[in-house]
C-alpha positions in Angstrom: -36.6 -15.9 -21.1 -37.7 -19.3 -22.4 -34.0 -20.5 -22.3 -33.7 -19.4 -18.6 -36.9 -21.2 -17.7 -35.7 -24.3 -19.5 -32.3 -24.2 -17.7 -34.0 -23.9 -14.3 -36.3 -26.8 -15.1 -33.4 -28.9 -16.3 -31.3 -28.1 -13.2 -34.3 -29.0 -11.0 -34.8 -32.3 -12.8 -31.1 -33.2 -12.5 -31.1 -32.4 -8.7 -34.2 -34.5 -8.1 -32.6 -37.4 -10.1 -29.4 -37.2 -8.1 -31.4 -37.1 -4.8 -33.3 -40.2 -5.8 -30.1 -42.1 -6.8 -28.5 -41.1 -3.4 -31.5 -42.5 -1.5 -31.4 -45.7 -3.5 -27.6 -46.1 -2.8 -28.2 -45.4 0.9 -30.8 -48.2 1.0 -28.5 -50.6 -0.8 -25.6 -49.8 1.7 -27.9 -50.3 4.7 -29.1 -53.7 3.3 -25.6 -54.8 2.6 -24.5 -53.7 6.1 -27.3 -55.8 7.6 -26.2 -58.8 5.6 -22.6 -58.4 6.6 -23.3 -57.5 10.2 -21.7 -54.1 10.0 -22.7 -51.5 12.5 -23.5 -48.3 10.7 -22.5 -45.0 12.3 -23.4 -41.5 11.1 -20.7 -39.7 9.1 -20.7 -36.8 11.5 -19.4 -38.9 14.4 -16.2 -37.5 15.9 -13.6 -39.6 17.6 -13.6 -43.2 18.7 -16.9 -44.8 19.7 -17.0 -46.7 23.0 -19.7 -49.3 23.0 -19.0 -49.9 26.7 -20.4 -46.5 27.7 -23.7 -47.1 26.1 
C-alpha cells in the first residue's frame, strides 16, 4: 500500500513539475514573439487567417 501511495505522489509531483515548465516556456515564447514582432495565434486555429476581415 505504501508503494502505491509513493507512486501516486511521485506521479503527481512529476505532472506538477511538467506543468510549471510548460507555463515558463509559454512565457518565454510570448516574450520572444513580442521582441521579434511576431503575431501569436492559438494552435487550434484552422485555415488561413484574414486580417482584412477583422
